[in-house]
C-alpha positions in Angstrom: 112.7 -47.6 -4.2 114.3 -50.7 -2.8 112.7 -52.9 -0.1 115.3 -51.6 2.5 114.6 -48.1 1.4 110.9 -48.6 1.9 111.4 -50.1 5.4 113.6 -47.2 6.4 111.0 -44.7 5.1 108.2 -46.5 7.0 110.3 -46.5 10.1 110.8 -42.8 9.9 107.1 -42.2 9.4 106.2 -44.3 12.4 108.8 -42.6 14.6 107.4 -39.3 13.5 103.9 -40.5 14.4 105.1 -41.6 17.8 106.7 -38.2 18.4 103.5 -36.4 17.3 101.4 -38.2 20.0 104.0 -37.3 22.6 105.8 -40.6 22.8 109.6 -41.2 22.8 110.6 -43.7 20.1 113.8 -44.4 22.1 111.8 -45.6 25.1 112.6 -49.2 25.8 109.1 -50.5 24.9 109.0 -48.5 21.7 112.5 -49.0 20.3 111.5 -51.8 17.9 107.9 -50.6 17.4 108.6 -48.9 14.0 109.9 -52.2 12.5 107.1 -54.2 14.1 104.4 -51.8 12.8 106.0 -51.8 9.4 106.1 -55.6 9.1 102.5 -55.8 10.5 101.2 -53.4 7.8 103.1 -55.3 5.1 101.4 -58.6 6.2 98.0 -57.0 6.8 98.0 -55.4 3.3 99.6 -58.3 1.4 96.4 -59.0 -0.6 97.1 -55.9 -2.7 100.1 -57.7 -4.2 98.1 -60.8 -5.1 96.0 -61.6 -8.2 93.0 -64.0 -8.5 95.0 -66.1 -10.9 97.9 -66.5 -8.4 95.5 -67.4 -5.6 93.4 -69.9 -7.5 96.3 -71.4 -9.6 95.3 -74.9 -10.9 92.4 -75.1 -8.4 89.5 -75.2 -10.9 88.2 -78.6 -12.0 85.7 -79.8 -14.5 82.9 -81.5 -12.6 79.2 -82.1 -13.5 78.0 -81.0 -10.1 75.0 -78.8 -10.0 74.1 -78.5 -6.3 74.9 -75.6 -4.1 78.4 -75.6 -2.6 78.8 -73.6 0.7 81.9 -72.7 2.7 80.8 -71.2 6.0 82.4 -69.4 8.8 85.6 -68.3 7.0 87.4 -66.0 9.5 88.9 -62.8 8.1 90.8 -59.8 9.4 91.0 -56.6 7.5 91.8 -52.9 8.0 89.2 -50.2 7.6 90.5 -47.8 5.0 88.9 -44.8 6.7 90.6 -45.2 10.1 93.2 -48.0 9.5 91.7 -49.9 12.4 90.8 -53.6 12.2 87.5 -55.1 11.3 87.0 -58.8 11.5 84.4 -61.5 11.3 83.2 -64.4 9.2 82.3 -64.7 5.5 80.0 -67.3 4.1 80.4 -68.2 0.4 78.2 -70.3 -1.9 78.0 -71.0 -5.5 76.1 -73.3 -7.9 78.5 -74.9 -10.3 77.9 -75.0 -14.0 80.4 -77.7 -15.1 83.3 -76.4 -13.0 84.2 -76.4 -9.3 87.0 -74.8 -7.3 89.2 -76.5 -4.7 87.6 -75.7 -1.3 90.8 -74.2 0.2 90.8 -71.7 -2.6 87.7 -70.0 -1.3 89.2 -68.9 2.0 92.3 -67.8 0.1 90.1 -65.6 -2.1 88.6 -64.1 1.1 92.0 -63.4 2.5 93.2 -61.8 -0.7 90.5 -59.2 -0.5 90.5 -58.9 3.3 94.3 -58.3 3.5 94.3 -54.7 2.2 92.9 -51.3 3.2 89.2 -52.1 2.7 85.5 -51.4 3.3 83.3 -54.4 4.1 80.8 -53.6 1.4 83.5 -53.6 -1.4 85.2 -56.7 0.0 81.9 -58.7 -0.1 81.3 -57.7 -3.7 84.9 -58.4 -4.7 84.8 -61.9 -3.3 81.6 -62.7 -5.2 82.8 -61.2 -8.4 86.1 -63.0 -8.3 84.3 -66.4 -7.9 82.0 -65.4 -10.7 84.9 -64.6 -12.9 86.9 -67.7 -12.2 84.0 -70.3 -12.4 81.2 -68.7 -14.4 78.8 -70.6 -12.1 75.0 -70.4 -12.2 75.1 -68.1 -9.2 77.2 -66.9 -6.3 76.3 -65.7 -2.8 78.5 -64.1 -0.3 77.5 -62.8 3.2 80.0 -61.1 5.6 79.4 -60.4 9.2 82.0 -58.2 11.0 82.8 -56.2 14.0 84.5 -52.9 13.3 87.0 -51.5 15.9 86.5 -48.0 14.4 82.9 -48.2 15.7 83.8 -50.1 18.9 86.9 -48.2 20.2 86.1 -44.6 18.9 83.2 -42.6 17.6 79.9 -44.2 18.6 81.7 -46.8 20.8 79.1 -49.6 20.3 80.9 -52.8 21.3 78.1 -55.2 20.5 77.3 -54.0 17.0 78.1 -56.0 13.9 77.7 -55.2 10.2 76.3 -57.6 7.7 76.8 -57.3 3.9 75.8 -59.5 1.1 76.4 -59.8 -2.6 74.1 -62.1 -4.7 74.8 -62.9 -8.3 73.1 -65.0 -10.9 70.5 -67.4 -9.6 71.1 -66.2 -6.0 69.7 -62.9 -7.1 67.1 -64.0 -9.6 65.7 -67.1 -7.9 64.0 -66.5 -4.5 64.2 -70.2 -3.6 68.0 -70.3 -4.2 68.5 -67.1 -2.3 66.3 -68.4 0.6 68.1 -71.7 0.7 71.5 -70.0 0.9 70.4 -67.5 3.6 68.7 -70.2 5.7 71.8 -72.5 5.5 74.0 -69.5 6.6 71.7 -68.6 9.4 71.3 -72.1 10.8 74.1 -74.0 12.3 73.9 -77.6 11.1 76.7 -78.9 13.3 
């Protein structure tokens, strides 16, 4: 189906949804809503169309660095695949190089690639770690994600102050308690 055909199909679906909840899609405030929602979902799920090769590109370099590299507080926004409501928060990513490093801007791009799709936080956290492992083959990778889920805040249990933390530890982050502890301590403590 062509892009225009897809946009028309989505518009019809969104108009039908508006009708089903008792709204009038022709009402002034809703007349352009189907197009806006369609474009929003296209942007919010754009990570599905990306590959790790495309995101990383030429951003891997040979470097004899062997100390932990951490990129903290990477903001992300995603959509819960169960309710299609947003969840958002911060991801902290670390790795220990083994002869190769990645351009620092590539790490948030990897986070966005996996966040911008219908997702669950547990899978997203693992996908980020596994992608960095695949690209760099480092000694270890650690990823921690902390997020607020609107599906828990706005509906269901309605717990506005809850957050969900997930982690994925690979290589030395899993096997070496000192490495794991150093990473988690650095994530917990604000050094700024």
